[in-house]
C-alpha positions as CSV (number, residue, x, y, z in Angstrom):
1,X,0.0,0.0,0.0
2,X,1.6,3.3,-1.0
3,X,2.1,5.8,1.7
4,X,-0.2,8.8,1.6
5,X,1.1,12.2,2.4
6,X,-1.0,14.5,4.6
7,X,-1.5,16.7,1.5
8,X,-3.0,13.9,-0.5
9,X,-5.2,13.0,2.5
10,X,-6.4,16.6,2.8
11,X,-7.1,16.8,-0.9
12,X,-9.3,13.6,-0.8
13,X,-11.0,14.8,2.4
14,X,-11.8,18.1,0.8
15,X,-13.2,16.4,-2.2
16,X,-15.5,14.3,-0.1
17,X,-16.6,17.4,1.8
18,X,-17.2,19.2,-1.4
19,X,-19.3,16.2,-2.7
20,X,-21.4,16.2,0.5
21,X,-21.9,19.9,0.3
22,X,-22.8,19.7,-3.4
23,X,-25.4,17.0,-2.7
24,X,-26.8,19.1,0.2
25,X,-27.1,22.1,-2.0
26,X,-28.8,20.1,-4.7
27,X,-31.2,18.6,-2.2
28,X,-32.1,22.0,-0.9
29,X,-32.6,23.4,-4.4
30,X,-34.8,20.4,-5.3
31,X,-36.9,21.0,-2.2
32,X,-37.2,24.7,-2.9
33,X,-38.2,23.9,-6.5
34,X,-40.9,21.5,-5.3
35,X,-42.2,23.9,-2.8
36,X,-42.5,26.6,-5.5
37,X,-44.3,24.1,-7.7
38,X,-46.7,23.2,-4.9
39,X,-47.4,26.9,-4.2
40,X,-48.0,27.6,-7.9
41,X,-50.3,24.6,-8.2
42,X,-52.3,25.8,-5.1
43,X,-52.6,29.3,-6.7
44,X,-53.9,27.8,-9.9
45,X,-56.3,25.6,-8.0
46,X,-57.7,28.4,-5.8
47,X,-58.1,30.6,-8.9
48,X,-59.9,27.7,-10.7
49,X,-62.1,27.1,-7.7
50,X,-63.1,30.7,-7.5
51,X,-64.0,30.8,-11.1
52,X,-66.0,27.6,-10.8
53,X,-67.8,29.1,-7.8
54,X,-68.8,32.1,-9.8
55,X,-70.0,30.0,-12.6
56,X,-72.0,27.7,-10.3
57,X,-73.2,30.2,-7.9
58,X,-74.5,33.6,-9.3
59,X,-74.8,35.0,-5.7
60,X,-71.1,34.3,-4.9
61,X,-70.4,38.1,-4.8
62,X,-73.2,38.6,-2.3
63,X,-72.0,35.7,-0.2
64,X,-68.4,37.0,-0.1
65,X,-69.7,40.5,0.9
66,X,-71.6,38.9,3.7
67,X,-68.5,37.1,4.9
68,X,-66.5,40.3,4.6
69,X,-69.1,42.2,6.7
70,X,-68.9,39.6,9.4
71,X,-65.1,39.7,9.5
72,X,-65.1,43.5,9.5
73,X,-67.7,43.7,12.3
74,X,-66.3,41.1,14.7
75,X,-69.0,38.5,13.6
76,X,-71.8,40.7,14.9
77,X,-74.6,39.4,12.7
78,X,-76.9,42.4,13.6
79,X,-74.6,44.8,11.7
80,X,-74.7,42.7,8.5
81,X,-78.4,42.1,8.2
82,X,-78.6,44.2,5.0
83,X,-75.9,41.9,3.4
84,X,-77.8,38.8,4.5
85,X,-81.0,40.1,3.1
86,X,-79.3,40.9,-0.2
87,X,-77.9,37.4,-0.3
88,X,-81.3,35.9,0.4
89,X,-83.0,38.0,-2.3
90,X,-80.3,37.0,-4.8
91,X,-80.7,33.3,-3.9
92,X,-84.5,33.4,-4.2
93,X,-84.2,35.2,-7.6
94,X,-81.7,32.7,-9.1
95,X,-83.6,29.8,-7.6
96,X,-86.7,31.0,-9.4
97,X,-84.7,31.5,-12.6
98,X,-83.3,28.0,-12.3
99,X,-86.6,26.3,-11.8
100,X,-88.1,28.2,-14.7
101,X,-85.2,27.2,-17.0
102,X,-85.5,23.6,-15.9
103,X,-89.3,23.7,-16.6
104,X,-88.6,25.0,-20.1
105,X,-85.8,22.5,-20.7
106,X,-83.1,25.1,-20.9
107,X,-79.6,23.9,-19.8
108,X,-77.7,24.7,-17.8
109,X,-80.4,25.7,-15.3
110,X,-78.0,28.4,-13.9
111,X,-77.0,30.6,-16.8
112,X,-73.3,31.5,-17.4
113,X,-72.2,34.9,-16.1
114,X,-72.3,36.6,-19.5
115,X,-76.1,35.8,-19.8
116,X,-77.1,36.9,-16.3
117,X,-77.6,40.6,-16.9
118,X,-80.0,39.9,-19.8
119,X,-81.9,37.4,-17.6
120,X,-82.2,39.9,-14.8
121,X,-83.6,42.5,-17.2
122,X,-86.0,40.0,-18.7
123,X,-87.3,38.9,-15.3
124,X,-87.6,42.5,-14.2
125,X,-89.9,43.2,-17.2
126,X,-92.0,40.0,-16.9
127,X,-92.3,39.5,-13.2
128,X,-91.8,43.0,-11.8
129,X,-88.6,42.0,-10.0
130,X,-86.3,44.8,-9.0
131,X,-83.1,42.8,-8.7
């Protein structure tokens, strides 16, 4: 076995340390990259869920306003009654629209957002709604 000088030993030792450090850095980079991917996936998912909520639920804005009022007023329901009433009126209106569209065979029963203003105007003329 050839004798190893201390310089050779230090050089090998440094190389092993460098390899370990490089692996550690790569592992950290991989973890950061994965965390960033997860964060981005969550952002996209939340955005998609919000869009789907708007498409499914025409009173989503009123619902969000009710929640915001509760948060702003320390969950004192008496201060948000106007928002709750607005949400109830919205729900009643779109429930009526939905039933009428189902009765007529129109699908989807809840219209897409781009058709909702026209439907509000139509119902206001026919039924005397003020929504």
